[in-house]
N, C-alpha and C positions, 0 to 999 in steps of 0.2 A: 291072519295068523300071527304076524309080527306084533300087531297092536295088542292082541290078547296075551302074548308072552310078556310084553312090557308091563301090562296091567298086573299080570300075575306076580312078576318080580317085584313091582312096586308096592304090592299089598303087604301090610305089616301083619305078621302072625300074632294071634292072641298070646298073651303071656301065660305060660304054664304055672301051676302051683309051685313047682320046684324053682322055676325062674323067679317068681315073686319072693320066695323065701330067701334065695341067694341075694336078690336085690335089697330086701329088707335088712339082712344082716350086714350088707355092705354100707347101707345108710347108717346103721348103728355104729359101725367102725368109724365112718366119716364124722359123725356127731361126737364120738369119743375124742377124736383129734381136735375138733373145733371147740369143745367144751370140756377140757380135762379137769376143770374145777367145778363142774356141775354139782349141785348140792341142794338140800331143802332150803327154801328161802324164808323159812320161819325161824326166828330165834327161840331156842329152847334149851333147858337143862333137864334132861331126864324124860322118861316116858310120859309121866303125868302132864308136864308142861307141853309136850308135843301134842298129846291127845287134846288138851284144852285149846291150844292154838289152832289146831286143824279144824276143830268144830267152829271156832270163831271165824275161820277164813272163808266160810261159805259166802259167796256173793259179795266179796270185798277184796281189797288188795292185801298181799302179805305184809306190805309196809304198814298199812293201817293197823293190822293185827300186832305187828312188832312195836308199834307206838303205844299200844294199849296194854299189852301183857305185863310190862314191868309193874305198873300200879296194881294190876289184877293179882299177880302172884305175891306182891308185898302184902296185900290184904288177906289173901287166901292161899298160903303156901302149900297146903296139903289137901288131899281129898276130904279129910275130916272137916277141915275149915270150910271148904267150899260147900260141903253137904249141909252145913249149918248156916249158910249165908241167908240174909234177908233178901228176898227177890228184888225189891225196889232198889236196895243199895247196890246189888250186883248189876242190875240193869243200867244204873247210872254210870258205872265204870266202863261197861262194854258198849255203851250207846254208840260211840264212834264207828263201830264195826257194822252197824245196821242190823236189822232183824233182832234187836236186842232182847225183846221179851221171849221169843221162841228160843234164842240161844241161851238165855239165863235159865229157862226151864230145863233145857237139855243138860247144861253144865251142872246144875244142882242134882238133877236126876241121875246122871252118870256117876257123880261123886258119891251119892247115897249108895248106888249099886257097888261101887268100888269098896266103900266102907263096910257094907253089910255082907257082900257075897264074895269079895276077893281080898279080905284082910287089908284093905287100903292100898293094894298094889294093882297096877295096870296089868291085865292078863296078857300073855304072849300069843295065845291062839286066836286066829281069826273068828272061829266059832264062838268064842267067849266075847270078843270085842264087839261084834255086831249085835249082841244082846243089850248093850249099853244104850240108854236113851240118846238120840241124836247121832249115833255112830253107824255109818253104813260101810260098805266094802272099801270105798275110796279112803275114808279116814282110817279104817283098820289097817289097810295096806301101807299107808304112810307111816303109821306107828310101828308096824312089824318090820318094815324095811329100814327105817331110820333110827328107831330107838333100840331095837333088839337085834339088828344086823341080819334079819331074815330076808326072805324074797317075796316081792309082791309087785304087781302092776298097778300103778295109780292112774285111774282113768278119770281125769278132770276134763273140763271143757277144752283145754289146749290139747291134751293127749288124744282125746276122741277125734277132734278135728283133723289133726295131723295124721292119725292112723288111717282115716278115710282118704285124705289127700294123697298119702303115700301108696294107696291101694292095698293096704294090709287087711282091710275089712270094709264092708258097706253098711255095717250095723250102726244104729244110733243108740241102742240101749247099752249103757256102760258095762253091765255084766257080760253081755254078748261080745262087746269089744274086748274086754279083758280076757275072756276065754279064747278068742281067736288069736289074739296077740301072744298069749302064753304058749300057744301051740307052735308059734313061729320061732321063738327065741329060747335058748337054754335058760333054765331057772336061775343060774348064776348071774344072768344079765338083767333080770327083771327090774330090780330096784334102780340101778344106774341108767338103764334104758328109759325109765320113767322120768328121771331128772333131765336127761339129755333132750328128750322130746319136748318136755314142758319148757325147758330153757329156750329151745329153738322156736317154739310157738310164741313165747313172750317177746322174743327179740327180733325174729325174722318173719316167721310164717303167721302173720296176724290174721284174725278172722275176716276183717273187712278189706284190708289192703296189704296182702303179703308182699314182701320185698323180693320177688322172684329173681330180679336181675342182680341181687347181691347175695344170693343163696349158694353156699358151697356145695350143696347136694342137688342143685338144679338138674344136672345130667341124669340123676337117678329118679327124678320125681315125675310121675305121670300127670301131675296137675300143674306142671310148669306153664306159666302164662296166665294163671288165675289172677295174678297181681301185676305190679309194675315190673316190666322186663328191662327197661333202660337202666344200666348199671349205676350211672350217676344219680338218677332220680331215686332208684331203689335204695341206695346207701343212706339217703335222707330219712328213710323209714325205719332204719335200725334203732334198736332200743338198748338201754342200759350200757354195759361195758363195751358192747360193739359200737356204741356211739360216743364212747369216752365219758359215760355218765355212771354215777353210783347205782348199785342195785337196790333191792328192797330190804336187805338185812341191815339192822343197825349194829349187829355184831357179826360181820361176815368172817368166813374162814380166812386164815392167813394167806392162802394161795389164790384168793379171789381177786381178779385184776381190778375190781372197782373199789377195793378197800381204801387205798390211798385217797381216791377222789371222794369217797364217802366221808372219811375223816376230815378232809379239807372243807367239805361243805358244812359239816357240823361245827367245826372250829370257827368258821366264818359266820355262823349263826344263820345259814341259809337252810330253809326246809327242803327235805328231799321230795322228789316227785311222788305224789300219791295217785298215780294214774296207771291203769292197765287198760289199753284200748279194747281188750277182749272180755272184760268183766261186764257183762250185761245181765240184768235179772232174768230175762227170758232164756238166755243162752246158758247161764251157769247154774241154774237151779238143778239140784241133785236130790237123791233120796236122803242124803245126809242133812239137807236143809229144808225138807218139805214142811210146809205149814208156817214158814217164817213170814213175818210181816214186812211190807215194803218200807225201806228206810226213806227218810226225806232226802230230796235231791240236794247235792252240794257241789260246789265248784271245786275243781282240782287245785291243790296248793301250787302257788307260783314258785319257781325256782330259778336260780341263776346257773349258767353253765359251769361245769367243773373247770378248775384251773388248767388241767391238762389231761390228755387221754392216758389211760393205763397202758403200759407197754404190751401186755398180753391182749388187750382189747384191740390195739392197732394191728397186731399180728393176725388176729381172727378176721378182721375186716379185710386186710390185705389178701388173705387166703381166698375170700369170696370172689376176687377178681378173676379167678380161673374158672368160675362157673359159666353157665350159658349167659349170653347177653347180647 
């Protein structure tokens, strides 16, 4: 009898839906404290540039897109200009982003649609955006949330992976993930939640080797232990500003803790890292990039370490010491 009582006491009860919702919202609050500077990692000025940059970002790094778009927008500053582009000339400019033929076709097609159907303006409604060539719900939500100040859940490979690890959903289909996560959080949180989760996925909760031992939300994560749990070893897996390195933007926001490091790198003539360990063709393919051709393999650019860690980055890393370990 005593043994059965012990077994009963030691058995963990399944999490209720309400319990999951409360835990999910606490994770969001913790991520908001960890990444108060979370933002889109694409450089852009206005809705059209963000739309184009997001289409280009399929299956490549945001840094690579940011290195490509200045020349692109210098050559084609408006939808009318891009609609009239010679495909071969456009392909040559965007070649570094990979899948350049399919992307060029999408960019010309969406620009023609903007010119002919929307008076050269990017529409604000998701229902209109997803009618544009090469634009799916992910791209549409990026534009709505960041160019127009609306609300949208952006389900990319990072967001989907973390939503499943956090126990918010078991779905693999991005639209189903989006629907289930929308039901958990208030609409006012959707856009910033997307940035925070993607930031965490790129910096800590990697696809193949998450830094569990350096994760500030480890006590709230049902997938703790999937990756490295030793705090010292886990800290070596951190990326970008959490490791004292610049981020992916060449024009970062003023409050981004990697800005000083990024400027120092560029001033010294050192290339920024063009690597995202979670960008894999098989993993990151989405409806937004279906039918794109496989880019040629290339080695990541070498870089030298930044001169010093950004103060906010140090603070964020220090905070992780309080997690499980």
